[in-house]
LOSE-908150 format. One line per field, with one value per atom (N, C-alpha, C): residue in one letter; residue number from 1; x, y, z. Coordinates in nm, 2 decimals. Layout:
REM residues N
aa	c(a:...)
i	c(NUM:...)
east	c(X:...)
north	c(Y:...)
up	c(Z:...)
END
This chain:
REM residues 157
aa	c(m:m:m:a:a:a:f:f:f:t:t:t:l:l:l:f:f:f:p:p:p:r:r:r:r:r:r:t:t:t:t:t:t:p:p:p:p:p:p:p:p:p:q:q:q:p:p:p:a:a:a:p:p:p:v:v:v:q:q:q:q:q:q:a:a:a:a:a:a:q:q:q:p:p:p:a:a:a:p:p:p:g:g:g:g:g:g:i:i:i:t:t:t:l:l:l:l:l:l:l:l:l:a:a:a:e:e:e:d:d:d:d:d:d:m:m:m:v:v:v:l:l:l:q:q:q:e:e:e:l:l:l:y:y:y:l:l:l:d:d:d:r:r:r:f:f:f:v:v:v:q:q:q:s:s:s:g:g:g:f:f:f:t:t:t:v:v:v:l:l:l:q:q:q:a:a:a:y:y:y:d:d:d:g:g:g:e:e:e:q:q:q:a:a:a:l:l:l:q:q:q:v:v:v:f:f:f:r:r:r:e:e:e:h:h:h:p:p:p:e:e:e:t:t:t:s:s:s:l:l:l:i:i:i:l:l:l:l:l:l:d:d:d:l:l:l:m:m:m:l:l:l:p:p:p:k:k:k:i:i:i:s:s:s:g:g:g:y:y:y:d:d:d:v:v:v:l:l:l:a:a:a:q:q:q:i:i:i:r:r:r:m:m:m:g:g:g:s:s:s:v:v:v:n:n:n:p:p:p:k:k:k:v:v:v:p:p:p:v:v:v:i:i:i:i:i:i:v:v:v:s:s:s:a:a:a:l:l:l:a:a:a:d:d:d:i:i:i:d:d:d:d:d:d:q:q:q:a:a:a:r:r:r:g:g:g:l:l:l:q:q:q:l:l:l:g:g:g:a:a:a:n:n:n:e:e:e:y:y:y:i:i:i:t:t:t:k:k:k:g:g:g:e:e:e:m:m:m:l:l:l:p:p:p:s:s:s:a:a:a:v:v:v:i:i:i:e:e:e:k:k:k:i:i:i:k:k:k:t:t:t:y:y:y:a:a:a:v:v:v:p:p:p:v:v:v:q:q:q:g:g:g:p:p:p:t:t:t:s:s:s)
i	c(1:1:1:2:2:2:3:3:3:4:4:4:5:5:5:6:6:6:7:7:7:8:8:8:9:9:9:10:10:10:11:11:11:12:12:12:13:13:13:14:14:14:15:15:15:16:16:16:17:17:17:18:18:18:19:19:19:20:20:20:21:21:21:22:22:22:23:23:23:24:24:24:25:25:25:26:26:26:27:27:27:28:28:28:29:29:29:30:30:30:31:31:31:32:32:32:33:33:33:34:34:34:35:35:35:36:36:36:37:37:37:38:38:38:39:39:39:40:40:40:41:41:41:42:42:42:43:43:43:44:44:44:45:45:45:46:46:46:47:47:47:48:48:48:49:49:49:50:50:50:51:51:51:52:52:52:53:53:53:54:54:54:55:55:55:56:56:56:57:57:57:58:58:58:59:59:59:60:60:60:61:61:61:62:62:62:63:63:63:64:64:64:65:65:65:66:66:66:67:67:67:68:68:68:69:69:69:70:70:70:71:71:71:72:72:72:73:73:73:74:74:74:75:75:75:76:76:76:77:77:77:78:78:78:79:79:79:80:80:80:81:81:81:82:82:82:83:83:83:84:84:84:85:85:85:86:86:86:87:87:87:88:88:88:89:89:89:90:90:90:91:91:91:92:92:92:93:93:93:94:94:94:95:95:95:96:96:96:97:97:97:98:98:98:99:99:99:100:100:100:101:101:101:102:102:102:103:103:103:104:104:104:105:105:105:106:106:106:107:107:107:108:108:108:109:109:109:110:110:110:111:111:111:112:112:112:113:113:113:114:114:114:115:115:115:116:116:116:117:117:117:118:118:118:119:119:119:120:120:120:121:121:121:122:122:122:123:123:123:124:124:124:125:125:125:126:126:126:127:127:127:128:128:128:129:129:129:130:130:130:131:131:131:132:132:132:133:133:133:134:134:134:135:135:135:136:136:136:137:137:137:138:138:138:139:139:139:140:140:140:141:141:141:142:142:142:143:143:143:144:144:144:145:145:145:146:146:146:147:147:147:148:148:148:149:149:149:150:150:150:151:151:151:152:152:152:153:153:153:154:154:154:155:155:155:156:156:156:157:157:157)
east	c(0.85:0.73:0.73:0.63:0.63:0.53:0.57:0.48:0.50:0.41:0.41:0.42:0.52:0.53:0.42:0.39:0.29:0.18:0.07:-0.03:-0.10:-0.13:-0.20:-0.35:-0.41:-0.55:-0.62:-0.71:-0.77:-0.90:-0.96:-1.08:-1.06:-1.03:-1.01:-1.13:-1.12:-1.23:-1.32:-1.45:-1.54:-1.53:-1.49:-1.48:-1.33:-1.30:-1.16:-1.14:-1.02:-0.99:-0.99:-1.00:-1.00:-0.87:-0.87:-0.74:-0.66:-0.53:-0.44:-0.35:-0.34:-0.27:-0.16:-0.05:0.06:0.01:0.07:0.03:0.07:0.18:0.23:0.26:0.15:0.18:0.24:0.33:0.40:0.30:0.30:0.21:0.24:0.14:0.15:0.21:0.17:0.23:0.19:0.24:0.22:0.11:0.01:-0.10:-0.07:-0.06:-0.04:-0.16:-0.18:-0.28:-0.20:-0.22:-0.15:-0.25:-0.23:-0.32:-0.24:-0.28:-0.20:-0.30:-0.31:-0.40:-0.34:-0.21:-0.14:-0.14:-0.22:-0.24:-0.11:-0.02:0.11:0.19:0.20:0.27:0.19:0.06:-0.02:0.01:0.02:0.04:0.19:0.28:0.42:0.44:0.39:0.41:0.33:0.21:0.13:0.20:0.26:0.33:0.45:0.53:0.65:0.61:0.50:0.46:0.40:0.32:0.26:0.38:0.47:0.59:0.67:0.67:0.74:0.66:0.54:0.46:0.37:0.35:0.25:0.11:0.02:-0.12:-0.14:-0.20:-0.21:-0.36:-0.39:-0.52:-0.50:-0.59:-0.57:-0.67:-0.63:-0.72:-0.67:-0.76:-0.72:-0.75:-0.81:-0.83:-0.84:-0.85:-0.85:-0.97:-1.09:-1.21:-1.19:-1.15:-1.13:-1.03:-0.92:-0.81:-0.87:-0.95:-1.01:-1.11:-1.19:-1.29:-1.22:-1.12:-1.05:-0.99:-0.93:-0.86:-0.96:-1.08:-1.18:-1.23:-1.23:-1.28:-1.17:-1.05:-0.93:-0.84:-0.89:-0.81:-0.68:-0.67:-0.55:-0.44:-0.46:-0.35:-0.22:-0.12:0.02:0.09:0.06:0.13:0.05:0.06:0.00:0.11:0.10:0.18:0.09:0.12:0.02:0.08:0.01:0.04:-0.03:0.03:-0.03:-0.13:-0.10:-0.19:-0.30:-0.39:-0.50:-0.63:-0.71:-0.84:-0.93:-1.03:-1.14:-1.09:-1.00:-0.94:-0.79:-0.71:-0.57:-0.51:-0.39:-0.31:-0.29:-0.27:-0.25:-0.37:-0.49:-0.61:-0.64:-0.60:-0.62:-0.53:-0.41:-0.31:-0.37:-0.41:-0.47:-0.59:-0.68:-0.79:-0.75:-0.65:-0.60:-0.54:-0.46:-0.40:-0.50:-0.61:-0.71:-0.82:-0.82:-0.92:-0.91:-1.01:-1.01:-0.97:-0.96:-0.92:-0.77:-0.69:-0.55:-0.48:-0.48:-0.42:-0.27:-0.21:-0.06:0.00:-0.09:-0.04:0.07:0.18:0.29:0.24:0.28:0.24:0.37:0.39:0.50:0.44:0.48:0.43:0.53:0.47:0.54:0.48:0.55:0.49:0.59:0.53:0.61:0.64:0.58:0.61:0.74:0.84:0.98:1.02:0.93:0.96:0.98:1.08:1.10:0.98:0.90:0.78:0.68:0.66:0.57:0.62:0.75:0.80:0.78:0.81:0.79:0.65:0.55:0.41:0.37:0.41:0.38:0.43:0.55:0.61:0.54:0.51:0.44:0.30:0.24:0.10:0.11:0.23:0.25:0.30:0.35:0.40:0.53:0.56:0.68:0.80:0.77:0.88:0.82:0.90:0.86:0.96:0.91:0.99:0.94:1.03:1.00:1.00:0.89:0.88:1.00:1.05:1.16:1.30:1.30:1.43:1.46:1.37:1.39:1.33:1.40:1.36:1.25:1.16:1.06:1.13:1.24:1.31:1.35:1.39:1.42:1.30:1.19:1.06:1.02:1.04:1.00:1.08:1.21:1.29:1.24:1.20:1.14:1.01:0.93:0.81:0.84:0.94:0.97:1.02:1.08:1.13:1.02:0.91:0.81:0.69:0.66:0.53:0.54:0.43:0.42:0.33:0.39:0.30:0.17:0.07:-0.06:-0.05:-0.10:-0.09:-0.22:-0.21:-0.32:-0.38:-0.49:-0.55:-0.46:-0.46:-0.38:-0.46:-0.39:-0.47:-0.47)
north	c(3.17:3.14:3.00:2.92:2.78:2.77:2.69:2.66:2.52:2.47:2.34:2.35:2.28:2.28:2.20:2.09:2.00:1.98:2.06:2.04:1.91:1.85:1.72:1.74:1.66:1.67:1.60:1.67:1.62:1.55:1.57:1.50:1.42:1.29:1.20:1.18:1.14:1.11:1.00:1.01:0.91:0.77:0.75:0.61:0.58:0.45:0.42:0.46:0.50:0.54:0.41:0.44:0.32:0.25:0.13:0.06:0.13:0.15:0.21:0.09:0.07:-0.04:0.02:-0.05:-0.01:-0.03:0.05:0.04:-0.10:-0.15:-0.28:-0.36:-0.41:-0.49:-0.62:-0.66:-0.79:-0.91:-1.01:-1.12:-1.18:-1.21:-1.26:-1.15:-1.03:-0.91:-0.90:-0.80:-0.77:-0.67:-0.70:-0.61:-0.56:-0.43:-0.36:-0.30:-0.30:-0.21:-0.10:0.02:0.14:0.21:0.20:0.26:0.38:0.50:0.62:0.74:0.82:0.93:1.06:1.07:1.19:1.18:1.28:1.28:1.29:1.37:1.39:1.26:1.19:1.06:0.96:0.96:0.86:0.88:1.00:1.03:0.99:1.03:1.00:0.85:0.77:0.63:0.57:0.62:0.56:0.57:0.69:0.71:0.61:0.60:0.52:0.37:0.33:0.19:0.15:0.23:0.21:0.20:0.29:0.29:0.16:0.10:-0.02:-0.15:-0.13:-0.24:-0.30:-0.24:-0.29:-0.24:-0.32:-0.28:-0.23:-0.11:-0.04:-0.02:-0.07:-0.04:0.07:0.16:0.27:0.28:0.32:0.35:0.47:0.55:0.68:0.67:0.57:0.55:0.40:0.37:0.23:0.15:0.21:0.14:0.11:0.20:0.18:0.07:0.07:-0.03:-0.17:-0.19:-0.32:-0.36:-0.26:-0.28:-0.33:-0.25:-0.28:-0.42:-0.45:-0.58:-0.69:-0.68:-0.78:-0.80:-0.69:-0.70:-0.75:-0.75:-0.79:-0.89:-1.01:-1.10:-1.15:-1.11:-1.15:-1.05:-0.95:-0.85:-0.92:-0.88:-0.94:-0.89:-0.76:-0.69:-0.57:-0.53:-0.41:-0.31:-0.19:-0.08:0.00:0.00:0.05:0.16:0.27:0.38:0.35:0.39:0.36:0.47:0.59:0.70:0.73:0.64:0.66:0.70:0.78:0.82:0.69:0.70:0.60:0.48:0.41:0.29:0.30:0.29:0.30:0.19:0.21:0.11:-0.02:0.01:-0.11:-0.20:-0.13:-0.21:-0.28:-0.21:-0.27:-0.40:-0.38:-0.50:-0.61:-0.58:-0.69:-0.76:-0.68:-0.74:-0.83:-0.79:-0.87:-1.00:-0.99:-1.11:-1.21:-1.16:-1.25:-1.29:-1.23:-1.25:-1.38:-1.41:-1.53:-1.50:-1.37:-1.33:-1.31:-1.41:-1.39:-1.33:-1.40:-1.34:-1.34:-1.41:-1.41:-1.32:-1.23:-1.13:-1.05:-1.03:-0.94:-0.80:-0.74:-0.61:-0.53:-0.42:-0.33:-0.20:-0.17:-0.05:0.06:0.17:0.29:0.40:0.45:0.54:0.65:0.76:0.87:0.84:0.74:0.71:0.64:0.70:0.65:0.59:0.59:0.54:0.39:0.34:0.19:0.12:0.17:0.11:0.09:0.19:0.18:0.08:0.07:-0.03:-0.17:-0.19:-0.32:-0.36:-0.27:-0.30:-0.35:-0.27:-0.31:-0.45:-0.48:-0.61:-0.72:-0.69:-0.79:-0.82:-0.73:-0.75:-0.83:-0.84:-0.93:-0.86:-0.73:-0.67:-0.74:-0.74:-0.81:-0.71:-0.58:-0.48:-0.35:-0.27:-0.13:-0.03:0.06:0.16:0.30:0.38:0.51:0.61:0.68:0.77:0.87:0.89:0.98:0.92:0.79:0.72:0.64:0.62:0.53:0.59:0.59:0.64:0.55:0.60:0.51:0.39:0.41:0.30:0.19:0.23:0.12:0.06:0.13:0.07:-0.03:0.00:-0.09:-0.22:-0.21:-0.33:-0.42:-0.35:-0.42:-0.50:-0.43:-0.49:-0.61:-0.61:-0.72:-0.84:-0.80:-0.91:-0.99:-0.92:-0.98:-1.02:-0.95:-0.98:-1.10:-1.18:-1.29:-1.25:-1.26:-1.22:-1.30:-1.23:-1.29:-1.38:-1.50:-1.60:-1.58:-1.57:-1.56:-1.70:-1.71:-1.84:-1.93:-2.06:-2.15:-2.21:-2.24:-2.29:-2.44)
up	c(1.07:0.99:0.94:0.97:0.92:0.80:0.71:0.60:0.55:0.47:0.42:0.27:0.21:0.06:0.00:0.06:0.00:0.11:0.11:0.21:0.20:0.31:0.31:0.28:0.21:0.19:0.31:0.37:0.49:0.46:0.35:0.31:0.19:0.21:0.10:0.01:-0.11:-0.19:-0.12:-0.14:-0.07:-0.12:-0.25:-0.30:-0.34:-0.34:-0.39:-0.53:-0.56:-0.70:-0.79:-0.92:-1.01:-1.01:-1.06:-1.07:-1.18:-1.14:-1.24:-1.29:-1.42:-1.47:-1.57:-1.57:-1.66:-1.80:-1.89:-2.03:-2.09:-2.04:-2.08:-1.95:-1.88:-1.76:-1.80:-1.72:-1.75:-1.73:-1.81:-1.78:-1.64:-1.57:-1.44:-1.35:-1.37:-1.31:-1.16:-1.10:-0.96:-0.94:-0.86:-0.82:-0.68:-0.67:-0.54:-0.49:-0.36:-0.30:-0.23:-0.27:-0.21:-0.12:0.01:0.11:0.17:0.12:0.16:0.15:0.26:0.26:0.21:0.20:0.15:0.00:-0.06:-0.20:-0.28:-0.23:-0.30:-0.31:-0.20:-0.20:-0.28:-0.27:-0.35:-0.50:-0.54:-0.69:-0.72:-0.64:-0.66:-0.68:-0.58:-0.58:-0.70:-0.72:-0.83:-0.96:-0.99:-1.12:-1.13:-1.03:-1.03:-1.04:-0.97:-0.97:-1.11:-1.17:-1.30:-1.40:-1.40:-1.49:-1.47:-1.36:-1.33:-1.37:-1.43:-1.48:-1.38:-1.26:-1.16:-1.19:-1.15:-1.15:-1.00:-0.99:-0.86:-0.83:-0.71:-0.65:-0.54:-0.53:-0.44:-0.33:-0.21:-0.10:-0.03:0.02:0.09:0.24:0.28:0.43:0.46:0.59:0.63:0.58:0.59:0.54:0.39:0.31:0.17:0.15:0.22:0.21:0.23:0.33:0.36:0.25:0.21:0.10:-0.03:-0.07:-0.20:-0.19:-0.07:-0.06:-0.06:0.00:-0.01:-0.16:-0.23:-0.37:-0.46:-0.42:-0.50:-0.42:-0.40:-0.32:-0.39:-0.52:-0.60:-0.57:-0.48:-0.45:-0.41:-0.48:-0.45:-0.33:-0.30:-0.19:-0.15:-0.02:0.03:0.08:0.03:0.09:0.18:0.31:0.41:0.49:0.49:0.58:0.71:0.82:0.95:1.00:0.96:1.00:0.90:0.89:0.79:0.86:0.79:0.85:0.86:0.94:0.97:1.04:0.99:1.05:1.04:1.15:1.14:1.06:1.01:0.94:1.03:1.16:1.25:1.25:1.26:1.26:1.12:1.01:0.88:0.88:0.92:0.92:1.00:1.12:1.21:1.15:1.08:1.02:0.90:0.82:0.71:0.76:0.87:0.92:0.98:1.03:1.09:0.99:0.87:0.78:0.70:0.62:0.54:0.39:0.36:0.22:0.22:0.18:0.16:0.28:0.40:0.52:0.51:0.42:0.41:0.31:0.25:0.16:0.22:0.15:0.21:0.23:0.34:0.38:0.41:0.34:0.38:0.43:0.55:0.61:0.57:0.52:0.48:0.56:0.67:0.76:0.81:0.85:0.90:1.05:1.11:1.25:1.25:1.31:1.31:1.44:1.54:1.67:1.67:1.74:1.75:1.80:1.89:1.93:1.82:1.74:1.63:1.53:1.50:1.41:1.47:1.60:1.66:1.66:1.69:1.68:1.54:1.44:1.30:1.27:1.30:1.27:1.36:1.48:1.56:1.51:1.45:1.39:1.26:1.20:1.08:0.96:0.97:0.85:0.82:0.69:0.64:0.65:0.64:0.64:0.69:0.75:0.80:0.74:0.66:0.60:0.65:0.70:0.74:0.62:0.60:0.49:0.49:0.37:0.35:0.37:0.41:0.43:0.31:0.22:0.11:-0.02:-0.13:-0.25:-0.31:-0.39:-0.46:-0.53:-0.59:-0.67:-0.57:-0.45:-0.35:-0.30:-0.29:-0.25:-0.35:-0.48:-0.59:-0.58:-0.54:-0.53:-0.41:-0.30:-0.19:-0.23:-0.31:-0.36:-0.44:-0.53:-0.61:-0.52:-0.41:-0.32:-0.25:-0.21:-0.14:-0.22:-0.33:-0.40:-0.49:-0.49:-0.57:-0.69:-0.81:-0.93:-0.93:-0.98:-1.00:-1.12:-1.10:-1.21:-1.30:-1.43:-1.51:-1.53:-1.60:-1.63:-1.71:-1.68:-1.76:-1.87:-1.99:-2.10:-2.10)
END
C-alpha cells in the first residue's frame, strides 16, 4: 500500500502570494524569489527564509515566477524548481538569462530531478548552482543563498 505523507497541491493559487518580509529585515537585505509549486516545501522554506531576515517573493508556477521577477527587478536571488506548472523552470531560467530585467541575477535550482543530464542542462542554461531536493537541509540552502545573493541597496542619503 503506497501513500503520501505530504500530498502535492495540484492547483496552485491563481495569483502570486504577497511578499513575506522578516520582522526585522537587515538593512540592504536579501530579496529572494521562491518559485516552488509544492505547498509544503514553499511553506517550509518561507518560514526559514523569513526567520533568516530575507524578504521572500513567492511564485507557484513558471508564469508567476516571470511575472513576479519582472515586477521586482531588485530580486537578489531566485530559488527555482524545474517541474513547475504552465512554464517549466528550464524555460523560466532561459527567459531570465535572455531578458533585459536583471539577467545576471543568481539562480539556484532546487529540484527533485537528480539525473546528471538534468543538472547539466540547468547549469548550461545559466544556473549558478543545482541542489537536489532532500539532499540539503534548509540551513545549508540559506548558506548557499548568502554566498550568491547580493543584498539590495537602499536609497543613499
